[in-house]
C-alpha positions in Angstrom: 20.2 -11.0 2.7 20.3 -14.5 4.3 16.4 -15.0 5.5 17.6 -18.1 7.7 20.1 -15.7 9.6 17.4 -13.1 9.9 14.9 -15.8 11.0 17.4 -17.0 13.7 17.8 -13.3 14.8 14.1 -12.9 15.4 13.9 -16.0 17.2 17.0 -15.1 19.3 14.9 -12.0 20.3 11.9 -14.3 21.0 14.0 -16.1 23.4 15.3 -13.3 25.2 12.6 -10.6 25.1 10.6 -10.6 28.4 8.7 -7.3 28.0 5.5 -8.9 26.5 3.3 -11.8 27.4 3.5 -14.7 25.2 0.7 -14.8 22.6 1.4 -18.5 21.9 0.8 -19.6 25.5 -2.4 -17.9 25.4 -3.5 -20.1 22.2 -7.0 -21.5 22.3 -6.3 -23.7 19.5 -6.4 -24.1 15.7 -10.2 -23.9 15.5 -11.2 -21.8 18.4 -9.2 -19.0 17.2 -10.1 -19.1 13.5 -12.0 -16.6 11.7 -13.5 -16.6 8.1 -14.6 -13.3 6.5 -16.0 -12.2 3.1 -15.6 -8.9 1.7 -18.1 -7.9 -1.2 -16.7 -4.8 -3.1 -18.2 -3.3 -5.8 -15.9 -0.9 -7.8 -16.2 1.6 -10.6 -13.3 3.4 -12.3 -13.5 6.1 -14.8 -10.5 8.0 -16.3 -11.4 10.7 -18.7 -8.4 11.8 -20.7 -8.6 15.4 -21.8 -6.3 15.0 -24.8 -8.7 12.8 -27.1 -6.8 9.6 -26.2 -9.1 6.5 -25.2 -10.9 7.0 -22.0 -10.9 4.2 -19.5 -14.2 2.9 -17.9 -14.6 -0.4 -16.0 -17.2 -1.5 -13.4 -16.7 -4.8 -11.5 -17.9 -6.9 -8.7 -15.4 -8.4 -6.1 -15.6 -11.2 -3.7 -12.6 -11.4 -1.3 -12.8 -14.3 1.1 -10.0 -14.6 3.9 -9.6 -17.6 6.3 -7.1 -17.2 9.2 -6.8 -20.2 11.5 -5.8 -20.1 15.1 -2.3 -21.8 16.3 -2.3 -25.3 17.8 -1.3 -25.3 21.4 2.1 -26.0 22.7 5.7 -24.4 22.5 5.4 -24.0 18.9 1.8 -23.4 17.2 0.9 -24.4 13.8 -1.9 -22.6 11.5 -3.0 -21.9 8.1 -4.2 -18.7 6.3 -6.0 -18.9 3.1 -7.9 -16.7 0.8 -10.2 -16.7 -2.5 -10.7 -13.9 -4.8 -13.2 -13.6 -7.6 -13.9 -10.4 -9.6 -16.8 -10.5 -12.2 -16.8 -7.7 -14.9 -20.3 -5.8 -14.9 -19.1 -3.4 -17.4 -16.3 -2.6 -19.8 -15.0 -3.3 -23.4 -12.1 -3.2 -25.8 -10.5 -0.1 -25.9 -11.6 1.4 -22.6 -11.0 -1.6 -20.3 -9.0 -0.9 -17.2 -6.1 -3.4 -16.8 -5.7 -3.2 -13.0 -9.3 -4.4 -12.9 -9.5 -7.2 -15.7 -6.9 -8.5 -17.8 -7.6 -8.6 -21.7 -7.3 -11.3 -24.4 -4.8 -10.9 -27.2 -7.6 -9.1 -29.2 -8.0 -6.3 -26.5 -11.3 -7.5 -25.1 -11.2 -7.8 -21.5 -11.8 -11.1 -19.5 -15.3 -11.7 -18.1 -13.8 -12.6 -14.7 -10.5 -13.0 -12.7 -10.0 -15.3 -9.8 -7.3 -16.5 -7.7 -6.7 -18.7 -4.4 -3.8 -19.0 -2.3 -2.8 -20.5 1.2 0.3 -19.9 3.7 1.3 -22.2 6.6 2.4 -20.5 9.7 4.5 -21.2 12.9 4.4 -19.2 16.2 7.0 -19.3 18.7 6.1 -16.7 21.8 5.3 -13.6 19.8 7.2 -14.6 16.6 5.4 -15.8 13.5 6.8 -17.4 10.4 4.6 -17.7 7.3 5.4 -19.4 4.1 3.2 -19.2 1.1 0.8 -16.6 -0.5 0.3 -13.7 1.4 -0.3 -9.9 1.5 2.7 -8.0 3.0 2.4 -4.6 4.2 5.5 -2.9 4.6 7.1 0.4 3.3 9.4 -1.2 1.0 7.1 -4.3 0.2 3.4 -3.2 0.1 0.6 -5.0 -1.8 -1.8 -2.9 -3.6 -5.4 -3.2 -2.7 -6.7 0.0 -4.1 -8.8 -1.4 -7.0 -11.2 -4.4 -7.3 -8.9 -7.4 -6.1 -5.8 -7.1 -4.2 -2.2 -7.9 -5.2 -0.5 -10.8 -3.6 3.0 -12.2 -3.0 4.6 -15.7 -2.5 7.4 -16.2 -0.2 8.4 -16.4 3.4 8.0 -13.7 6.2 9.1 -13.6 9.8 7.5 -11.0 12.1 8.5 -10.8 15.7 6.8 -8.6 18.4 8.7 -9.8 21.4 9.2 -6.5 22.9 6.5 -3.9 23.6 6.3 -1.3 20.7 8.9 -3.1 18.6 8.2 -5.0 15.3 10.8 -6.7 13.3 10.4 -8.2 9.7 12.4 -10.3 7.6 11.2 -11.9 4.2 12.0 -13.4 1.0 9.6 -13.5 -1.8 9.7 -15.0 -5.3 6.4 -14.4 -7.0 4.2 -11.3 -7.5 0.5 -11.7 -8.7 -0.8 -8.3 -9.8 -4.3 -6.9 -9.7 -6.7 -7.9 -12.4 -4.4 -10.9 -13.3 -5.2 -14.6 -12.5 -1.4 -15.6 -13.4 0.8 -16.4 -10.4 3.7 -14.4 -11.5 3.4 -12.8 -15.0 6.1 -10.2 -14.2 8.5 -13.1 -13.5 9.9 -11.8 -10.4 13.3 -13.2 -9.5 13.1 -12.4 -5.6 12.4 -9.6 -3.3 14.1 -9.6 0.2 13.0 -7.4 3.1 14.6 -6.6 6.6 13.5 -3.9 8.9 11.0 -2.8 11.6 9.4 -0.2 13.5 9.2 1.0 17.1 6.9 3.1 19.1 9.0 5.0 21.5 5.9 6.2 23.3 2.4 7.1 22.6 3.5 10.1 20.6 6.7 9.1 19.0 7.4 6.2 16.6 10.3 5.5 14.1 10.8 2.9 11.4 13.7 1.6 9.2 13.4 -0.8 6.3 15.7 -2.2 3.6 14.7 -4.1 0.6 16.6 -5.7 -2.5 14.7 -6.7 -5.5 16.9 -8.7 -7.5 18.2 -7.1 -10.8 16.1 -4.0 -10.4 16.9 -2.0 -7.3 18.0 -1.8 -3.6 15.9 0.5 -1.2 16.3 2.0 2.0 13.4 3.6 4.1 13.1 5.8 7.2 10.3 7.4 9.1 9.8 9.4 12.1 6.3 10.1 13.4 5.8 12.8 16.2 2.5 13.9 17.9 2.3 17.0 20.0 -0.9 17.1 22.1 -1.9 20.9 22.5 -5.1 21.0 24.2 -8.5 19.0 24.5 -9.0 17.8 20.9 -6.0 19.6 19.6 -2.8 18.2 18.4 0.2 18.7 15.9 1.7 16.0 14.0 4.6 15.8 12.0 5.4 12.8 9.7 8.8 12.5 7.8 9.5 9.9 5.3 12.5 9.0 3.3 13.5 6.7 0.3 16.9 6.1 -1.0 16.7 3.8 -4.1 20.0 2.5 -5.8 19.2 1.0 -9.3 20.9 -2.1 -10.7 22.7 -1.1 -14.2 20.2 -1.1 -17.1 17.2 -1.5 -14.8 14.0 -0.8 -16.7 12.5 1.1 -13.6 15.3 3.6 -13.8 15.0 4.0 -17.4 11.2 4.6 -17.0 11.9 7.5 -14.5 14.6 9.4 -16.3 17.7 7.6 -15.6 20.3 6.5 -18.3 20.6 3.0 -16.8 24.3 3.7 -15.5 24.5 3.5 -11.6 21.3 5.5 -11.1 20.0 6.6 -7.7 17.2 8.6 -6.4 16.4 10.1 -3.0 12.9 10.9 -2.1 11.6 12.5 0.9 8.4 14.1 2.4 7.6 16.1 5.5 4.1 16.6 6.6 2.5 18.8 9.3 -0.9 18.1 10.7 -3.0 20.4 12.9 -6.1 18.9 14.3 -8.9 20.6 16.2 -12.0 18.9 16.9 -13.5 17.6 13.7 -11.2 19.6 11.5 -7.5 18.8 10.2 -5.4 21.1 8.2 -2.2 19.7 6.6 0.7 21.3 4.6 3.5 19.0 3.1 6.6 19.4 1.2 8.0 16.5 -0.9 11.3 16.3 -2.9 12.7 14.0 -5.4 16.5 14.2 -6.4 18.9 11.9 -8.1 19.7 10.4 -11.5 16.1 9.1 -11.9 12.9 9.5 -10.3 11.5 7.2 -7.5 10.3 4.0 -9.1 8.0 1.3 -7.2 5.6 -1.6 -8.1 8.8 -3.4 -9.8 8.6 -6.3 -7.5 8.0 -4.3 -4.4 4.2 -3.8 -4.6 1.8 -1.0 -5.8 1.6 0.5 -2.5 5.2 0.9 -1.5 5.3 4.7 -1.6 4.7 6.1 1.9 5.0 9.7 1.2 2.8 12.7 1.8 2.1 13.9 -1.8 0.7 10.4 -3.1 -2.8 10.6 -4.7 -3.5 9.9 -8.2 0.1 11.3 -9.1 2.6 10.4 -6.7 4.8 13.7 -7.5 7.9 11.4 -7.6 9.6 12.3 -10.9 13.2 13.3 -11.6 14.2 16.4 -9.5 10.5 17.2 -8.6 9.5 19.4 -5.7 5.9 19.5 -4.7 3.8 21.3 -2.0 0.5 20.2 -0.7 -2.2 21.9 1.1 -5.4 19.7 2.5 -8.2 19.8 4.7 -10.0 16.9 6.5 -13.6 17.0 8.1 -15.0 14.2 10.6 -18.9 14.9 10.6 -19.2 12.9 13.9 -19.2 16.3 15.8 -22.1 17.3 13.7 -24.1 14.3 14.3 -23.2 11.9 11.3 -20.8 9.4 12.7 -18.9 7.7 9.9 -18.8 10.2 7.5 -15.5 11.8 6.5 -14.3 14.3 3.7 -10.9 15.2 2.6 -9.8 17.6 -0.2 -6.2 18.2 -1.3 -4.3 20.4 -3.7 -0.7 19.4 -4.8 1.5 21.2 -7.2 4.7 19.8 -8.4 7.5 21.9 -10.4 11.3 21.5 -11.3 10.6 18.3 -13.2 13.4 17.0 -15.3 11.3 15.6 -18.1 13.7 15.7 -20.8 12.6 18.8 -22.4 14.3 22.3 -22.9 12.2 23.7 -19.7 11.6 22.3 -16.1 8.1 20.7 -16.2 5.0 21.0 -13.8 2.1 19.2 -12.7 -0.7 19.6 -10.3 -3.6 17.8 -8.9 -7.1 18.8 -7.1 -8.2 15.7 -5.0 -11.7 15.3 -3.3 -12.8 12.1 -1.3 -16.1 11.5 0.7 -16.7 8.2 2.6 -19.5 7.0 4.8 -19.4 3.9 7.0 -23.0 2.8 8.5 -22.3 2.6 12.2 -25.2 0.4 13.4 -28.2 -1.7 12.3 -28.5 -4.5 9.9 -26.1 -3.0 7.4 -23.5 -2.0 10.2 -19.9 -1.5 8.4 -21.4 -1.1 5.0 -19.2 1.6 3.3 -19.5 4.0 0.3 -16.5 5.7 -0.9 -16.1 8.4 -3.8 -12.9 10.0 -4.8 -12.0 12.4 -7.7 -8.8 13.6 -9.0 -8.5 16.5 -11.5 -5.0 16.3 -13.0 -3.1 18.7 -15.2 0.6 18.3 -16.3 2.8 19.6 -19.0 3.0 17.7 -22.4 6.2 16.0 -21.3 5.1 15.1 -17.8 1.7 13.2 -18.2 -1.5 13.5 -19.8 -4.4 15.7 -18.3 -7.1 13.7 -16.9 -10.3 13.7 -14.7 -10.7 10.6 -12.6 -13.6 8.9 -10.6 -13.2 6.1 -8.3 -16.4 4.7 -6.6 -16.4 1.8 -4.0 -19.2 0.1 -2.0 -17.9 -2.5 0.6 -19.6 -4.7 2.9 -17.7 -7.1 5.2 -19.3 -10.1 6.5 -18.0 -12.1 9.3 -18.9 -15.8 8.5 -17.0 -17.4 11.3 
């Protein structure tokens, strides 16, 4: 994909689209529209393996600072985004450290802290923004992971255009990947990741999305989504969410080999369909997900640790070769019961028909629970507590049995 051609296309849309007012024309300046925020994140991770392998237990304190400037006034606005990350180890040790929190020395002991800083320059014409530098892309085929102590980041160029109301177009070219728990800018030696696509809100109840990505020497991906909401009555609705990935692996790609392929023109199709019925404080979900092809669905090989927008993704993603999985889940919002900010979710997912190389098809299952509370007012407003637990069981050739606990305390501070 030629990024310059894609950028020119986005700018052409900027010149012709008249459906939305220009954000750049309403700019108040570099300083006036600036913001500086600090997120304090205390995170604990415990993975208890049930087959006598070494358990994992890590606790850390994270500091995530982000600065976003406004744009200078004029036809083309100029600005800067920057961030600083610091993770401090509170408890861990050799043999039980979790690498997504803290990297390890050659002797296996975890480092005491992890830090990183980055910045990106940005240009805005009308409602189209070009960013170059270190950033946190969030698209179905390139999505940074922020599910542990510190977020993953990428370095490259991204053009985002929102010239027509409801339509967002993205084109990007990235060349480095800085994973969670590692201060190195590109330890995995990413060659390049190209992204092109967008989403469109047809109306308040219907949206669609289409994306394509190319991770050099690894795979090409295609993604599609349809989300449809049907209002039924006061405080009642039925929602359908369909997600589809098609992956074509490069010959010999390690990603395909890790997920059951033989390295020769492997491909995978992964899709999920979820139906959610909401009534007042309650929501009931059923979902089906299916993987087919020469290998399972691989991700986080240059496209980010969150690039799996499917229904049955919890601890397990239920994305193995030929896997079919069903989910039933329930969500509860305690606002109706006088406790705003308190939510609960439970889910059970079972996967079967897995081609794991054994004589019989494999199975796996997960029981998931999560409770979250966000303080709504007072001096501690927006302070949040989240506790999640997964109980996972799988056949011997599918995955090790484990119980997992993740606990997060987060407090966002608006400094500027």
